C-alpha positions as a printed Julia matrix, in Angstrom:
121×3 Matrix{Float64}:
 -19.23    6.4    -1.04
 -16.75    6.67    1.61
 -13.69    7.96    0.43
 -10.34    9.03    2.72
  -7.96   11.59    1.0
  -4.07   12.41    2.21
  -2.09   14.79    0.2
   0.75   13.18   -1.17
   4.14   14.6    -0.23
   5.91   13.41   -3.23
   9.66   13.25   -2.43
  13.2    11.86   -4.06
  13.47    8.23   -3.94
  15.85    6.38   -1.86
  16.4     2.83   -1.63
  16.11    1.33    1.7
  18.42   -2.45    2.27
  16.76   -5.68    1.76
  16.47   -7.25    5.32
  14.97  -10.52    4.6
  18.24  -11.95    5.01
  18.26  -10.93    8.55
  14.8   -10.76   10.01
  13.87   -8.62   13.14
  12.3   -10.36   15.8
   8.95  -11.08   14.09
   9.59  -12.88   10.37
  10.41  -10.82    7.49
   8.98  -12.24    4.45
  10.58   -9.46    2.2
  12.44  -10.98   -0.74
  13.39   -7.89   -3.0
  14.76   -4.48   -2.24
  12.36   -1.97   -1.29
  11.93    1.23   -3.28
  11.18    3.95   -0.64
   8.88    6.13   -2.68
   5.83    8.42   -1.89
   3.22    8.29   -4.36
  -0.91    8.13   -4.43
  -2.36    5.3    -4.64
  -6.33    4.34   -4.4
  -7.51    1.15   -2.8
 -10.68   -0.7    -2.95
 -11.32   -3.83   -1.72
 -12.43   -6.39   -4.4
 -15.14   -7.89   -3.03
 -18.08   -6.78   -4.76
 -20.53   -5.65   -1.41
 -18.15   -3.35   -0.51
 -17.64   -1.48   -3.81
 -18.52    1.76   -2.89
 -15.29    2.11   -0.34
 -12.49    3.64   -2.06
  -9.68    4.75    0.1
  -6.82    7.81   -1.44
  -3.6     6.88    0.49
   0.03    7.42    0.13
   2.24    4.68   -0.95
   5.73    4.16    1.56
   7.67    1.59   -0.63
   7.41   -0.51   -3.49
   8.87   -3.61   -4.98
   7.53   -5.75   -7.91
   6.01   -8.31   -5.84
   4.0    -5.91   -3.65
   4.14   -2.22   -1.62
   2.99   -0.58    1.87
   0.84    2.44    2.55
  -0.57    4.49    4.74
  -4.0     5.35    4.99
  -6.84    7.28    7.89
  -9.17    3.79    6.88
  -9.76    1.41    9.4
 -11.62   -1.06    7.15
  -8.37   -3.46    6.23
  -8.13   -7.16    7.25
  -5.46   -9.36    6.6
  -6.01  -11.73    3.75
  -8.65   -8.81    2.6
  -8.0    -8.83   -1.35
  -7.71   -5.72   -3.12
  -7.68   -3.42   -6.32
  -4.84   -0.88   -6.12
  -4.34    2.07   -8.62
  -0.71    3.04   -8.89
   0.02    6.0    -8.91
  -2.88    7.66   -9.2
  -3.99   11.12   -9.93
  -4.52   13.21  -12.1
  -0.2    14.16  -12.66
   0.18   10.4   -12.9
   1.33    9.71  -16.68
  -0.06    5.93  -16.62
  -2.25    4.46  -13.95
  -1.73    0.84  -13.58
  -4.5    -1.59  -11.4
  -3.22   -4.56  -10.0
  -4.84   -7.5    -7.19
  -3.46   -7.68   -4.03
  -4.09   -9.06   -0.2
  -3.36   -7.51    2.42
  -0.58   -9.41    4.42
   0.54   -7.01    6.88
  -1.5    -4.43    9.23
   0.52   -1.81   11.4
  -0.81    0.67   13.77
   1.15    4.04   13.98
   1.08    6.79   16.22
   0.02    9.46   14.53
  -3.36    7.73   14.4
  -2.71    6.46   10.8
  -2.98    2.22    9.45
  -0.01    1.05    7.62
  -1.02   -1.77    4.87
   1.35   -4.25    3.44
   0.01   -5.64    0.38
   0.84   -8.49   -2.02
   0.54   -8.91   -5.63
  -1.32  -11.48   -6.82
  -0.3   -12.65  -10.3
């Protein structure tokens, strides 16, 4: 089983303004205000062929439509379906599972990768 673990840095919540009305150089598909909160999450591919892959990352921000997390695992692709458990860990009072789809990938300077996920209803 492949597992990546990053220690969460739990900080206070801070609201980030919705930038959807003033898009940057690329199209910004955000429709809702983001809650900037760092919490651990568990991610598994929805595809049964990759059932052994488990990733534990850290949420950077989220809305009721999706979330953005950071990971060191390289296997994500745009359009990939995921099962996301958020929040995750022993300290979480309740675990919620969501089906989501990867909508954006960001390679970061520190070698990690940012993954934007839209929840599927």
